[in-house]
Phi, psi and omega in degrees: 000143180228123178262146179299327185272021176292345180299346172294323178304316174316305177302317179292331180288314179301329180271334196266126188287156184293327184298325187289312187293323184263009185306329188299328180268351189279336176232106180305124188229145174281130181299130182213143174281127181243133192237147166227154184218159181215127190267131163239166181291338179241007186195168172235125185255133181237139178222134181214164177206190180233166181249016185222135183294325173286323171307317182293322180295315185283332175299323176297329183273320185256342175076184185229152174249144177245118175250127179253129170236128181278121188257314185230143173217135183050037173084358178246136185297144173284132173293335178231092187301145187261117187257145170205138176271113181289323174195148186236141177057046171292113186232167170304140182301158177299153183309322185295329181284346180281332191311313183283322177304314190290339183284345176237005183222114187296316187295322175303318184290319177298313188290322180297314179299317183295323184276313189245345183296151182289332185188155174274087187241141179247174173282173185293331176306316187270357182300318179304321190272334197242313198281352172295323185284310186302314181295357177285343183244161171287160180306318179292325175302310179304309188299311177295315181293323177280329178294309179300323186284318194291321182291329180294338180268353186209119178289326181299314174304314173308317184290320178293335183273008179074022185234026177206150180202149181239116177263109177266347185266066183230164179227145186290340183274005185237160176232137187238153174249116179256123186246114185247121187230147182279144179265008179294122177306138184299334180284347174266307174198135180275129176234120177297126180279160181223165177208174176215143181255121186197152178236150179291345180280354181269019182298135181236153173285135175292143181287156173287143171304149185240170173055034189267125177215172185199158177211164177272130180206124170056052173065031179208165176248130176252122176253131186226139172205167191283133182240310188292317182293341178266001184301333174301340185246314191233136167256346173207169189226163162248142181250119188246147183230145178217148176261355185232353186081357189238312187249125190243143174227149178292139171282315189276147168281322176242147177313142180269134182213167183262111191261003183208157175287132181226164180293339179267149176269004180263174174231152184226159177208133184255127184240121177297159186256121175281331188210126178280170174052034177228144181271147175233150175242143181225153174202162175238145167241133176282147182241124174282163173302340182260020185057022176277144178249137179277176174285139191296153173292171174295139181281150177243145179253133183223148182221134173255128177245146176245027173222161186291135181257344186240163177237156171298147180227126185282136169265196182290114180272139192250107177291130181254343173200195175283355180228358187227142175220154177256115182268130174231149186207158178246154177198133180303125182296324183295349175254002177312326184290346185263352183260136175276317183193168163245148169235127182271134175246147175228152174211166179258004178218155183292330182270356174095199001290151178260146181237144176287129182245343180203121179239168177066033178280139188294140179301343182266355185270144182229012174197156174198167185257135167236137195239022186227049172298133171260180183303314179232131189228134174229136185238150165227158181238120179264123168261116187277105176281148173299342172264007175069018167260092188278164175229144186245135165294164166292160181281152172228138193258142177224136180243147176297173186295145171236116182277359180269110180284164172291164176294152177290142185299146176244161174052052169281116185233159174195171177222152176245122173270178186282355174265001183084023175273123177256119175252117177250156177203160193209170171277138181288134172284159189251009176298138173300314186271017184293133179265327176160206186226147168254128181257144190228144174221154180215155182251353174212151182306326178263007175275146178294134181286145179251137178279140191263327184249118187294320176252157182303139174270120174280332175295164182257018179225146179210137178256138179228167180229126183237162183277111178286349175268014180288154175276346171289121182282342179229162182227144186239135183231155176207161180221154171225147181270146184233134171257185186297342181259015177063034173276125178263137180283171168300157182287147172292173168303151177279130180269126179251126188232138173285129172279135167301133186287109180239000188265113179288154188289162172293158181276134163299160184219136188292136181255305186229141174213159170198161181230134178212133176051042176076010179251146183251117180260124191238132168219144189222164174267124176297150171313137180276355175291141186269002179244029175289128175257341169194166181230140189234127174270126173243155186223148166208169173269140189301140184072015177244126173280350181274118178262148177231143183285125188245340185202142174222135171241125182253012171263175178260006186246320187291121175217041173209159182205148183241110179268110177260353180266057189242155173258122171304144179087005185256140176263121180253152173236131180248146175213159179244137172228130170267146184229129184268183183293333180282354185076024175273130180266140166288168171293140178304147180288160173305133183291140180255119190266126180228127168257117174281119188246150177285295183231113187287340177251125177249164175314151190281158179289132192262157171064033183283115179213160180236157177227129187264121178247095183287329184296312174264013179051059181219155169235126181257129181250123188232155168209177174217147178194132188238023175284155180271164175064034181278137182268312179187174181245143176247113178264129179253154181216144173201159169274163178306128174079012182245182180258134180305143169230151178298126181250325179203158174240131178238150185271187181302321186278342178281131181229018182195153173210165179243127184254122176247349179276074191232158178232132183298148177064040178230146186259128183239155180233135177242137174230157183215144173212154182260133179247127185266166184291339170266013174093355181279166180229165185274173169289162185279136177232130177221165180212149176254138179226131175263110180264000000 
């Protein structure tokens, strides 16, 4: 079958990357049915597909069944869920029913050609441009890939293809489990079924498209919005345009979609400008796989200009000698395409008259050297626009090189407040050609100073902000004076300022602990901070939020403590805090849990004996024990002349176990001890068994 509208496949192939078309064979996948659903008050929309080209091919032949199970009614689970088969053998509609549909729907033409067409063929005019790409993949890859893409764009096409269904026999007080199963026999291909749990009352509004923006670029508007993050909701979009901000029309003839994976998560569309210097409004609306349209995004306002909006701007120009200067200027790169050339003009007075001294400078150039300086020089830069509407820069003055630097600045002072704001001031220099000052800072005395101000400061005051959480306790400043010919003075005397202490000390950490005769011995590694004034030990009982101070040391040597005031059988938590000279506390150290126990060793387990069952190849182990507060029993096992290892754990109610991990003619040893809730243990009991 050949459809007239198969030309749309040509458009898709040009846009679709080869890696996307052939992705089905690049990563092996288990054939699976994948389901999406959408709740409405009076219906449930279902849409499904498969992740495997062979599952798609056989699914077209055998179809799909939809089973609905009513699980919840009026908020209560049903004791006997009600199952009903909504449809069986749902397949693509017969070829004859597609004829009228494909004449008005491009996606229907693509899907019908993929399912029923003899081949994905183009006319001869398209062959050179397209078939080289198509023939890189097998026929089934192309049919599967294009079919899945097309039905994602149109829910009606999905229903025609047997991959969409609308259930109208629903009630808002019920919740259903839909199970969609491929009817392909397992001997042909095993395909995992899938389902979805949903109620008509769960209808949700579609979100607005996000991150929609636009800008003017090369006589066109570029519109960009987020695509990947909205894939759970939308597979395509309509871009809408307005000339009054009220009435909008679609810019695109067909829905806009992303046909290939890209490194960016957004999607873009370029719209030509029908009239310059006029405001336009743009917005986008999302289209879901169920043909639902979202609320439009927030609109953006754009204006396209076909004339220069910027002027060249001279920066700090650098005299190189008494006759030469390096002139530098800025101009927006995005407007270079509107400029034919720059021309440099010169005068000996700011108001002119100016004469041309250099013409035909490239629009991409941002600096040049001029080597015929006079005693006083003024320059202008003229941007010659391609539309002959030229723009002129403001004048800049250049004086020849003066080799005598200013005197070094004097009386540099400063203060630092508790927020880290530094206020510097100094005595003003008296040179007539003084241009300003450069301010420098360092965090250590042997560190290279960093300049803080890009352009010279004419004022004798400067504010800086420093990081109060730095481990450097001091900050260092110096300044230099600069004249109109960029001669730098010697540096001022270095100003040293103290940082306010805002950094708490590091935490001490417990190193060694033990308990003996009801006493707890603690030893710790002291805080590494050099301004620690004291370290404090806190204690609390487990499940109690109130901590109490039990020990405090103000020496720099004490790092141990013995807690004698404990209650046997109590679980304690201990932590450490360091306090510096500014009163700042460290974070508490990780809590140390210690269970103070009364008697560590309890009576041994009684009556340990065994029964050998050689017929069933088993050894039965029995014991008895009547002590209170037993938590569990630990049973150990070893072969003769080997080391005991833990074999089993048994709870309080278990007084026997069966060992089947045996070898004939082997001597085994079993040992047992009880573990109590307070952490104490019983004496050791063991027995020898010859198997």
